[in-house]
C-alpha positions in Angstrom: -0.1 0.2 0.1 2.5 2.5 0.9 4.8 1.8 -2.2 2.1 1.1 -4.7 3.3 3.3 -7.4 6.5 1.5 -7.2 4.9 -1.9 -7.6 2.9 -0.8 -10.2 5.4 1.2 -12.1 8.4 -2.2 -11.5 5.7 -4.6 -13.0 4.7 -2.2 -16.0 8.5 -2.2 -16.7 9.4 -5.7 -16.0 6.9 -7.3 -18.8 8.1 -5.3 -21.7 11.7 -5.8 -20.8 11.2 -9.5 -20.8 9.4 -9.7 -24.3 12.4 -7.8 -25.5 15.3 -10.1 -23.9 13.8 -13.6 -23.9 12.6 -15.7 -26.5 8.9 -16.5 -27.2 7.2 -20.0 -26.2 6.4 -20.5 -30.1 10.0 -20.4 -30.9 11.3 -23.1 -28.9 7.5 -25.1 -28.8 7.8 -28.3 -30.6 4.8 -29.7 -31.9 5.3 -33.1 -32.4 4.1 -35.6 -30.1 6.2 -38.5 -30.7 9.4 -36.3 -30.3 8.7 -36.4 -26.4 9.1 -40.1 -26.2 11.8 -42.0 -24.5 14.5 -43.6 -26.0 13.2 -47.3 -24.6 10.1 -46.6 -26.7 9.9 -49.3 -29.8 8.9 -46.5 -32.6 11.9 -44.3 -31.3 14.3 -47.7 -31.3 13.1 -48.1 -34.9 13.5 -44.9 -36.1 16.8 -44.8 -34.8 18.0 -48.2 -36.6 16.6 -46.4 -39.7 18.2 -43.6 -39.4 20.7 -44.2 -42.0 18.2 -44.4 -44.3 15.9 -41.9 -42.9 17.7 -39.6 -41.2 16.8 -38.2 -38.1 12.8 -37.6 -37.9 13.0 -34.1 -36.4 16.2 -32.8 -37.8 16.0 -33.6 -41.5 14.4 -31.5 -44.6 14.6 -32.6 -48.4 14.8 -30.2 -51.2 12.8 -31.3 -54.2 13.8 -29.7 -57.3 10.9 -30.5 -60.4 10.9 -29.1 -63.8 7.2 -28.8 -64.6 6.2 -31.9 -67.4 9.9 -32.3 -68.7 13.0 -34.1 -67.8 15.2 -32.2 -65.9 18.0 -30.3 -68.4 21.7 -30.4 -67.6 21.3 -26.7 -66.3 18.7 -27.5 -63.7 21.1 -30.1 -62.7 23.7 -27.6 -62.5 21.3 -25.3 -60.7 20.3 -27.9 -58.1 24.3 -28.4 -57.4 24.8 -24.8 -56.7 21.8 -24.8 -54.1 23.2 -28.0 -52.4 26.8 -26.3 -52.6 25.3 -23.1 -50.7 22.8 -24.7 -48.3 26.0 -26.5 -46.7 27.3 -23.0 -45.5 24.0 -22.0 -43.9 23.7 -21.8 -40.3 22.4 -25.2 -38.3 23.0 -27.0 -41.6 25.4 -30.2 -40.6 25.2 -32.0 -44.0 23.7 -32.6 -47.3 23.2 -35.5 -49.7 22.2 -36.2 -52.8 18.6 -37.9 -53.2 17.1 -39.9 -55.9 16.0 -38.6 -59.3 12.3 -40.0 -60.3 12.6 -42.6 -62.6 10.5 -39.9 -65.2 13.7 -37.7 -65.3 11.4 -34.5 -63.8 12.5 -34.4 -59.9 15.5 -34.8 -58.1 16.1 -34.2 -54.1 18.7 -33.4 -51.8 18.1 -34.4 -48.2 19.4 -32.0 -45.9 20.4 -32.5 -42.2 20.3 -29.5 -39.5 21.9 -29.7 -36.1 20.5 -31.4 -33.4 19.6 -28.4 -31.8 16.8 -27.7 -34.4 15.2 -31.0 -33.6 12.6 -29.0 -31.6 11.9 -26.1 -34.5 12.1 -22.9 -32.9 14.2 -19.7 -33.5 17.0 -21.1 -35.0 15.3 -23.9 -37.1 12.9 -21.2 -38.6 16.0 -19.0 -39.4 17.9 -21.6 -41.4 14.5 -23.2 -43.3 13.9 -19.4 -44.4 17.5 -18.9 -45.1 17.6 -22.3 -47.4 14.1 -21.1 -49.1 15.5 -17.8 -49.8 18.8 -19.4 -51.5 16.7 -21.8 -53.6 14.4 -19.1 -54.8 17.6 -17.0 -55.7 19.7 -19.9 -57.3 17.1 -21.2 -59.3 16.8 -20.7 -62.9 13.1 -19.8 -65.0 11.3 -23.2 -65.3 12.8 -24.8 -62.1 10.6 -25.1 -59.0 12.5 -25.8 -55.5 10.9 -26.7 -52.7 11.9 -27.1 -49.3 9.7 -29.9 -47.2 10.4 -33.2 -44.8 10.0 -33.1 -40.7 12.0 -30.2 -40.0 10.7 -27.4 -42.7 7.0 -28.9 -41.8 7.3 -28.6 -38.2 8.5 -24.7 -38.9 5.7 -23.7 -41.0 3.1 -25.7 -38.3 5.1 -23.4 -35.3 4.4 -20.3 -37.2 0.7 -21.1 -37.8 0.5 -22.1 -34.5 1.7 -19.0 -33.3 -1.1 -16.7 -35.5 -3.7 -19.5 -34.3 -2.6 -18.7 -30.5 -2.4 -14.8 -31.4 -6.2 -15.2 -32.4 -7.5 -17.2 -29.4 -5.5 -15.0 -27.1 -7.7 -11.9 -28.6 -10.8 -13.9 -28.4 -10.3 -15.1 -25.0 -9.7 -11.3 -24.0 -13.0 -10.1 -25.4 -14.9 -13.0 -24.1 -13.6 -12.4 -20.5 -14.2 -8.6 -20.9 -17.7 -9.1 -22.1 -18.9 -11.8 -19.2 -17.3 -9.1 -16.5 -19.1 -6.4 -18.0 -22.4 -8.1 -17.2 -20.8 -9.4 -13.7 -19.9 -5.8 -12.9 -22.0 -3.6 -14.3 -19.0 -1.2 -14.7 -16.7 -0.2 -17.2 -13.7 0.1 -15.5 -14.1 -3.0 -13.4 -13.7 -5.6 -15.9 -10.6 -3.4 -17.2 -8.6 -3.6 -14.1 -10.0 -7.4 -13.1 -8.3 -8.8 -16.3 -5.4 -6.3 -16.4 -3.1 -8.4 -14.3 -3.9 -11.6 -15.7 -2.7 -9.8 -18.8 0.2 -9.0 -17.2 1.0 -12.2 -16.0 0.7 -13.8 -19.3 2.9 -11.3 -20.9 5.6 -12.2 -18.2 5.0 -16.0 -18.1 5.6 -16.4 -21.6 9.6 -15.4 -21.7 10.1 -17.1 -18.6 8.7 -20.0 -19.2 10.6 -20.2 -22.8 14.1 -19.3 -21.2 13.1 -22.6 -19.0 13.7 -24.4 -21.6 17.7 -23.8 -21.3 17.7 -25.8 -18.2 16.2 -28.9 -19.8 12.3 -28.2 -19.7 10.6 -29.3 -22.6 7.9 -27.2 -24.4 4.9 -28.2 -27.0 2.8 -26.1 -28.9 -0.1 -27.4 -26.4 1.6 -25.6 -23.7 1.1 -22.2 -26.0 -2.5 -22.8 -26.2 -3.3 -23.9 -22.9 -1.2 -21.2 -21.2 -3.2 -18.9 -22.6 -6.2 -20.4 -21.4 -4.7 -20.9 -18.1 -3.0 -17.9 -17.3 -6.4 -15.5 -18.4 -8.9 -17.6 -16.8 -7.0 -18.2 -13.7 -5.6 -14.8 -13.2 -9.2 -13.0 -14.0 -10.5 -15.9 -11.4 -8.1 -14.9 -8.6 -8.9 -11.5 -9.3 -12.6 -11.5 -9.0 -11.9 -13.3 -5.6 -10.3 -10.3 -4.6 -12.0 -7.6 -6.1 -15.3 -9.4 -5.0 -14.1 -9.2 -1.6 -13.1 -5.5 -1.9 -16.7 -4.1 -2.7 -18.0 -6.4 -0.4 -15.8 -4.6 2.3 -16.8 -1.2 0.7 -20.0 -1.6 1.3 -19.4 -3.2 5.0 -18.3 0.7 5.5 -14.6 0.1 5.4 -12.5 2.8 3.7 -10.8 1.9 0.6 -7.2 1.4 1.7 -8.7 -0.4 4.7 -11.1 -2.5 2.6 -8.0 -3.5 0.5 -6.2 -5.1 3.2 -9.1 -6.7 4.8 -9.3 -8.4 1.3 -6.3 -9.5 0.7 -6.0 -10.6 4.5 -9.4 -12.8 4.3 -9.0 -14.2 0.5 -5.2 -13.5 -0.2 -5.2 -17.2 1.8 -7.5 -18.8 -0.4 -5.8 -17.6 -3.2 -2.4 -18.3 -2.2 -3.7 -22.1 -1.8 -5.7 -22.2 -4.6 -2.9 -21.4 -6.9 -0.9 -23.9 -4.8 -3.4 -27.0 -5.4 -2.8 -26.0 -9.1 0.9 -25.7 -9.5 1.3 -29.1 -6.7 -0.7 -30.9 -9.2 1.2 -29.6 -12.3 4.5 -30.5 -10.6 3.3 -34.1 -10.2 3.5 -34.6 -14.2 7.3 -34.3 -13.6 6.6 -37.9 -12.7 5.6 -38.7 -16.0 7.3 -41.0 -18.5 6.0 -39.1 -21.5 8.0 -36.2 -21.9 5.0 -34.0 -23.4 3.6 -33.8 -19.9 6.6 -33.2 -18.4 6.9 -30.3 -20.7 3.2 -29.1 -20.2 3.7 -29.4 -15.9 6.5 -27.5 -15.2 5.5 -24.8 -17.9 2.1 -24.3 -16.8 3.2 -24.1 -13.1 5.5 -21.0 -13.6 2.9 -19.5 -15.5 0.5 -20.1 -12.1 3.4 -18.9 -9.9 3.9 -15.8 -12.1 0.1 -14.9 -11.9 -0.2 -15.9 -8.2 2.7 -13.4 -7.3 1.4 -10.6 -9.6 -2.2 -11.0 -8.1 -0.6 -10.6 -4.4 1.2 -7.4 -5.5 0.2 -5.4 -8.5 -3.6 -5.8 -8.4 -3.4 -4.8 -4.8 -1.2 -1.5 -5.5 -3.6 -1.0 -8.6 -6.8 -0.9 -6.6 -5.1 1.4 -4.1 -4.5 3.8 -6.5 -8.0 3.5 -8.2 -9.8 3.6 -4.9 -13.5 3.5 -5.4 -13.6 5.0 -8.8 -12.3 0.6 -9.7 -16.2 0.1 -10.0 -16.9 3.4 -11.8 -19.9 4.6 -13.0 -21.3 2.5 -9.8 -20.0 3.8 -6.5 -20.4 0.7 -3.4 -22.0 2.6 -0.4 -22.6 0.9 3.1 -25.3 -0.9 3.3 -25.4 -2.0 -0.4 -24.5 -5.7 0.8 -27.2 -8.2 0.1 -26.7 -12.1 -0.1 -28.4 -12.4 -3.3 -30.1 -15.4 -4.7 -27.3 -17.7 -4.0 -28.0 -17.4 -0.3 -31.6 -18.5 -1.1 -30.6 -21.5 -3.1 -28.2 -22.3 -0.3 -30.8 -21.8 2.2 -33.3 -24.5 0.2 -30.3 -27.0 -0.2 -29.4 -27.1 3.4 -33.1 -27.8 4.2 -32.8 -31.0 2.2 -29.1 -32.0 2.6 -30.1 -36.0 1.8 -31.8 -34.9 -1.3 -29.0 -32.8 -2.6 -26.2 -34.8 -2.3 -28.3 -37.9 -4.0 -29.7 -35.5 -6.5 -26.1 -34.2 -7.7 -24.0 -37.8 -7.0 -27.2 -39.5 -9.2 -26.5 -36.9 -12.2 -22.8 -37.4 -11.8 -23.2 -41.1 -12.2 -25.4 -40.7 -15.0 -22.8 -38.8 -16.7 -20.3 -41.1 -15.9 -22.0 -43.6 -17.8 -20.8 -42.2 -21.1 -17.3 -44.2 -20.4 -18.8 -46.9 -21.2 -18.3 -45.8 -24.8 -14.6 -44.4 -24.4 -11.8 -45.7 -26.5 -8.7 -43.8 -27.1 -8.2 -42.3 -30.6 -4.9 -41.8 -32.3 -3.5 -38.2 -33.3 -2.0 -36.2 -36.1 1.0 -34.7 -35.2 0.5 -32.2 -37.8 -0.1 -32.3 -41.4 1.9 -29.9 -43.8 0.0 -26.6 -43.7 -2.2 -26.3 -46.6 -0.3 -23.9 -49.2 2.9 -24.0 -47.5 6.3 -24.7 -49.3 6.6 -27.9 -47.3 3.1 -29.3 -48.4 3.8 -28.2 -52.0 6.8 -30.4 -51.8 4.8 -33.2 -50.2 2.9 -32.7 -53.5 5.8 -33.2 -56.0 7.1 -36.1 -54.2 4.1 -38.3 -54.6 3.8 -36.9 -57.7 7.2 -37.9 -59.1 7.9 -40.9 -56.6 4.8 -42.3 -55.7 3.4 -42.6 -52.3 6.2 -44.6 -50.7 7.9 -41.4 -50.7 6.2 -39.9 -48.4 7.1 -42.7 -45.7 3.7 -44.0 -44.6 4.9 -46.5 -42.0 8.5 -47.6 -42.1 9.4 -51.2 -41.4 13.1 -52.1 -41.1 15.5 -55.1 -40.4 19.1 -55.1 -39.3 20.3 -58.0 -41.1 22.9 -60.6 -39.7 25.0 -60.2 -43.3 24.7 -58.2 -46.2 21.6 -58.2 -48.2 24.0 -57.9 -51.6 25.3 -61.5 -50.6 21.8 -62.9 -51.3 19.7 -60.3 -53.1 17.0 -62.6 -53.7 15.9 -62.0 -49.7 14.4 -58.7 -50.7 11.7 -60.2 -52.3 11.3 -63.2 -49.4 10.6 -60.0 -47.0 8.4 -58.4 -49.1 6.2 -61.3 -49.7 6.3 -62.0 -46.0 5.1 -58.9 -45.2 2.3 -59.0 -47.9 1.4 -62.2 -46.4 0.5 -60.9 -42.8 -2.4 -59.4 -44.3 -1.4 -56.2 -42.2 -0.3 -54.4 -45.3 -2.4 -52.8 -48.3 1.2 -51.9 -50.3 4.8 -52.9 -49.4 7.4 -51.2 -51.3 11.4 -52.1 -51.1 14.4 -51.1 -53.0 13.4 -53.1 -56.5 10.4 -50.2 -56.5 12.3 -47.1 -55.1 11.6 -44.8 -57.8 8.7 -46.0 -59.8 10.4 -48.3 -62.0 10.3 -51.8 -60.9 13.7 -53.8 -60.9 14.2 -57.4 -61.1 16.3 -59.0 -58.4 19.0 -60.1 -61.5 18.6 -56.4 -62.9 19.2 -55.1 -59.2 22.4 -57.6 -59.0 23.7 -56.9 -62.1 23.7 -53.4 -61.6 25.6 -53.4 -58.2 28.7 -55.9 -59.7 29.0 -53.4 -62.4 28.1 -49.9 -60.5 28.9 -50.6 -57.0 26.9 -49.4 -54.0 24.4 -46.8 -55.0 25.4 -44.4 -52.4 28.4 -43.7 -54.1 26.8 -42.8 -57.7 27.0 -39.5 -58.7 23.5 -37.9 -59.9 24.3 -37.6 -63.6 24.8 -41.2 -64.9 28.4 -41.3 -66.2 28.6 -42.5 -69.8 28.6 -46.1 -70.3 27.0 -46.7 -66.9 24.1 -48.4 -68.8 22.0 -48.0 -71.5 18.9 -46.7 -69.9 18.5 -43.8 -67.5 15.2 -44.8 -65.8 17.4 -48.1 -64.6 20.1 -45.6 -63.3 17.9 -43.6 -61.5 15.8 -46.5 -60.4 18.9 -48.5 -58.9 20.5 -45.2 -57.2 17.1 -44.3 -55.6 17.7 -47.9 -53.9 20.1 -46.1 -51.6 16.9 -44.6 -49.6 16.1 -48.4 -48.7 19.7 -50.4 -48.2 22.5 -49.3 -46.0 25.7 -49.2 -47.9 27.2 -52.0 -46.1 23.7 -54.0 -47.2 22.8 -54.9 -43.6 20.2 -52.5 -42.6 16.8 -52.7 -45.3 13.8 -50.7 -45.5 10.2 -51.5 -46.3 7.7 -48.3 -46.9 4.5 -49.5 -46.4 0.6 -48.3 -46.0 -1.6 -50.4 -43.5 -4.5 -52.1 -44.1 -6.3 -50.7 -41.0 -6.0 -47.1 -42.6 -4.0 -43.5 -42.6 -1.3 -44.0 -39.7 -3.0 -40.7 -38.4 -6.5 -43.2 -37.6 -7.8 -44.5 -34.4 -7.9 -48.1 -36.2 -3.5 -47.8 -37.3 -2.7 -46.9 -33.7 -4.8 -50.0 -32.3 -3.3 -52.3 -35.1 0.2 -51.6 -34.0 1.1 -54.2 -31.5 -0.3 -57.1 -34.2 1.9 -55.1 -37.0 4.7 -55.4 -34.4 4.3 -59.1 -33.9 4.0 -59.5 -37.3 6.9 -57.8 -38.4 8.8 -59.5 -35.9 8.1 -62.8 -37.4 9.5 -61.9 -40.8 12.4 -60.6 -38.9 13.1 -64.2 -37.9 12.4 -65.4 -41.6 15.2 -63.4 -42.6 17.6 -64.0 -40.1 17.4 -60.7 -38.8 19.4 -59.4 -35.6 16.6 -56.5 -35.1 13.8 -55.6 -36.3 10.9 -52.6 -35.8 7.9 -50.2 -37.1 8.6 -46.6 -37.0 6.2 -43.7 -38.0 3.3 -42.1 -37.2 1.2 -44.9 -36.4 4.0 -46.7 -34.3 4.8 -43.7 -32.1 0.7 -42.9 -31.7 0.8 -46.3 -30.0 3.5 -45.4 -28.0 2.3 -42.5 -26.9 -1.2 -44.1 -25.5 0.8 -46.6 -23.8 2.8 -44.5 -22.0 -0.1 -41.8 -21.1 -2.1 -44.9 -20.1 0.4 -45.8 -17.2 1.0 -42.4 -16.5 -2.6 -41.8 -15.8 -2.6 -44.8 -13.3 1.0 -43.9 -11.4 0.1 -40.2 -11.2 -3.3 -40.0 -10.2 -2.8 -41.1 -6.8 -0.2 -38.7 -6.3 -2.3 -35.8 -7.3 -5.0 -36.7 -4.8 -2.8 -37.2 -2.0 -1.2 -33.7 -2.7 -4.4 -31.7 -3.0 -5.5 -33.7 0.1 -2.9 -32.2 2.2 -3.0 -28.7 0.7 -7.0 -28.8 1.8 -6.1 -30.1 4.9 -3.4 -27.2 5.9 -5.9 -24.6 4.5 -8.9 -26.3 6.0 -7.5 -26.9 9.4 -9.6 -30.3 9.0 -8.8 -34.0 8.3 -12.5 -35.0 7.1 -13.1 -32.2 4.8 -10.6 -32.8 2.3 -11.9 -36.4 1.9 -15.5 -35.6 0.4 -13.9 -32.4 -1.1 -11.1 -34.1 -3.4 -14.0 -37.3 -3.9 -17.0 -34.8 -5.0 -14.5 -33.5 -7.4 -13.1 -36.6 -8.6 -17.0 -37.2 -9.2 -16.8 -33.9 -11.6 -14.1 -35.7 -13.4 -15.8 -38.8 -14.5 -18.8 -37.0 -15.1 -17.3 -34.7 -17.5 -15.4 -37.1 -19.0 -18.3 -39.3 -20.0 -19.7 -36.5 -21.0 -17.1 -35.5 -23.4 -17.1 -39.3 -24.8 -20.6 -38.9 -25.6 -20.8 -35.3 -27.3 -17.1 -36.4 -29.5 -17.9 -40.2 -30.1 -21.9 -40.8 -29.3 -22.8 -37.4 -31.1 -19.9 -36.3 -33.3 -19.4 -39.9 -34.7 -15.9 -39.8 -34.1 -13.9 -43.0 -33.3 -12.8 -42.0 -30.1 -11.3 -39.2 -27.7 -7.9 -38.4 -27.8 -5.8 -40.5 -24.9 -4.1 -37.7 -23.5 -8.0 -36.2 -22.6 -8.3 -38.6 -19.8 -4.8 -37.5 -18.4 -5.3 -33.9 -18.8 -8.8 -33.6 -17.7 -7.9 -35.5 -14.3 -5.1 -33.1 -13.5 -6.5 -30.0 -14.2 -10.0 -30.6 -13.4 -8.7 -31.8 -10.1 -6.6 -29.0 -9.2 -8.9 -26.1 -10.7 -12.2 -27.7 -9.1 -10.7 -27.7 -5.3 -9.9 -23.5 -6.0 -13.6 -23.2 -5.8 -13.8 -25.4 -2.9 -11.0 -23.7 -1.0 -12.9 -20.2 -1.4 -16.4 -21.7 -0.4 -15.1 -23.7 2.6 -12.7 -21.1 3.7 -15.4 -18.6 4.0 -18.1 -21.2 5.5 -15.4 -21.6 8.1 -15.0 -17.7 8.6 -19.0 -17.6 8.9 -19.1 -20.5 11.3 -17.4 -19.0 14.0 -19.7 -16.8 14.6 -23.2 -18.2 13.4 -24.9 -21.9 13.5 -23.8 -24.2 10.5 -26.7 -23.8 8.6 -26.6 -20.2 8.6 -23.2 -19.6 7.8 -23.5 -22.5 4.9 -26.4 -19.6 3.8 -24.3 -16.3 4.2 -21.3 -17.8 2.6 -22.8 -19.0 -0.3 -24.6 -15.7 -0.8 -21.5 -14.0 -0.6 -19.1 -16.0 -3.0 -21.8 -17.2 -5.1 -21.7 -14.3 -7.5 -17.8 -14.6 -7.3 -17.6 -18.3 -7.8 -19.9 -18.2 -10.4 -18.6 -15.6 -12.4 -14.9 -17.4 -12.2 -16.4 -20.4 -13.3 -17.9 -18.9 -16.3 -14.3 -17.0 -17.2 -12.4 -20.1 -16.7 -14.8 -22.4 -18.9 -15.2 -19.7 -21.2 -11.6 -19.6 -21.8 -11.5 -23.1 -22.4 -14.4 -23.2 -24.7 -13.1 -20.3 -26.6 -9.8 -22.7 -27.1 -11.8 -25.5 -28.1 -13.9 -23.3 -30.8 -10.6 -21.9 -32.1 -8.5 -25.1 -32.7 -9.2 -28.5 -33.7 -8.5 -32.1 -33.2 -6.4 -32.8 -29.8 -6.3 -29.3 -28.2 -10.5 -29.0 -29.2 -11.2 -32.2 -27.1 -9.0 -31.0 -24.4 -10.3 -27.4 -24.0 -14.0 -29.2 -24.2 -13.3 -31.6 -21.6 -11.9 -28.9 -19.7 -14.4 -26.6 -20.0 -17.2 -29.1 -19.2 -15.5 -29.9 -15.6 -15.4 -26.5 -14.7 -19.1 -26.1 -15.5 -20.2 -29.1 -13.4 -17.7 -28.2 -10.9 -19.1 -24.6 -10.6 -22.9 -25.5 -10.5 -23.0 -28.8 -9.1 -20.0 -29.4 -6.9 -20.4 -26.1 -5.3 -24.3 -25.6 -5.2 -25.6 -28.9 -4.3 -22.6 -31.3 -3.1 -20.6 -29.1 -0.9 -23.1 -27.3 1.0 -25.2 -30.2 1.6 -22.2 -32.2 2.8 -21.0 -29.6 5.0 -24.7 -29.3 6.6 -25.0 -33.3 6.9 -21.2 -33.8 8.6 -21.6 -30.6 11.0 -18.7 -30.0 13.5 -17.3 -33.3 11.8 -16.0 -30.9 8.8 -13.4 -29.2 11.3 -12.4 -32.1 13.0 -9.8 -32.2 14.7 -9.4 -28.3 14.9 -10.8 -26.6 17.6 -14.1 -25.3 15.5 -14.9 -29.2 15.3 -15.2 -30.0 18.8 -18.4 -30.5 21.1 -19.7 -27.3 21.8 -18.3 -24.7 19.3 -20.6 -22.5 17.4 -20.4 -25.1 14.3 -23.9 -26.9 15.2 -26.8 -27.0 12.6 
């Protein structure tokens, strides 16, 4: 209060300074879920085994040079050579290698390996990709089109599109919150003042979280979107807790400064412990096996910690500067205090607590029945952004090299001896894979460029030309009599390593596209079939790499993480509640009530997406994220309500204390719940796929907690238990004022 101008000025300086000096979350975010898998995951082991042929999935790109409807000329080939030499000098590029020329002679590729530091995208990756595309445009002669595609360029394009989406969502969220607060306050200035600390916290949190990647925190693009919703939502909620109590104190006759001090004294503890529940729950994600959760958890915990710091320093100082004018054009006056409709609702609930408990439990149970239709779905880690350079490159690859060039699902074997000793084993492996019934198509080195080679032809070309990796792009004089055969043989380098001991098959799954639920569910049987083919080939190692395999590993890890982390979250939240409420009884039913809310909201999400939306399932990250967020955020409102009930129970009979507390906090909690649910709702509307499902589930959970748990279950249970709510504290002892 004494240093209010200094406090406000300090925060106003900190926010833009951090934005200028530190990176943004979008610049360091990783958009690929499988990049967070541990090295022990089967899909990661398979990717490592196939690395000599596929490159590192998150640190590679491919230049595609094509001359529309005519073979590449000598001048075109020379231009590609110049581009390749120039690309080698680009910062973050560690090497390039000539790729195949298509069988029709109209396209040529160059594989680019980037430094490992660019694997997750970010500023360095974006700069490298931009530099390469600029060089390609400058050095390409008329008629030659050069695109940069592949895993890393696609990731960069996705991150740039994601940053634009995050900005749109942020603006929509701010507009939604302001409109809702205008209705709640019926004031022009109060909504802006309440939202200002949340916006300030978001501006500070982004750069700080991005900087935390330097100490090993993993950041996904999912965090960037959730951060906006969570910080703006939770920040506004905590601001509402404080400003509504400030207005109440003014209506009780306190002067502005005394009203602020009293508000922070009474509500500050609730806000602090509310933030502590969220931070603690998010930090339990460090125990997760899946790296995506470990990155989202600590990052969002940092955001909530900054929200708390801003709300307890900047916001009271701002209120002290503005005084009563915060509520302009209204002016709260002594004697205006009224419990409102929520007090009346609470009184009715307290009259029939058993009916209220049974009604709420029955409703949650009915909604939870939707879990019977639960099925985990696959994810799409991100298709190329339509119209982007990487998307056009993919189209060119598919047109000139066939579907296999896109590497739909890769099957890899490590042989005990070189395949060149017995090339016929290539066909044996292909036929064995086809006979499993798992694949709709299987392409190998014999079909590398769209021209089918016979085993005898492949063997003859190997004896006369040597390993395909060593051949120049342009056919040397007298090498073969057919340029198509030369290009086809040279393309086999993408299927057989130089030592001949690692071979690759590019397949399409009968189960469907790699991003589908059916493909995810088929991976265990596909892996078993591939292992059987490996025994036929005498392979020492085998594996399945690609999107579907990665999704299966993520789903498996995610399921195990829920089982391991859920008990930890429940225990941590119960301990925090026990401390703030000075009770060992209340935390039990408060945690159980929110757990019921979680099951009901998850069941409702299943109904919405599967039964009504006719989707094949819900994203397998949904149960995990919903559990952690709903358990943590749901206890926010329980802490505020129960703290106020305890405060009133010191001087009033319990039923009356519940009615008064609910009347005084009803508008606060309702407004806060609508704000938080609305921020997630905006996120759901503005996104698709995985993020949309998570945001929808969280919005449902917050709404159920706000209107069912807080309105029916909590007050009725408090009345039923009487003084036992506060056991073993003094208030819970016989003879206390906490009587029905």
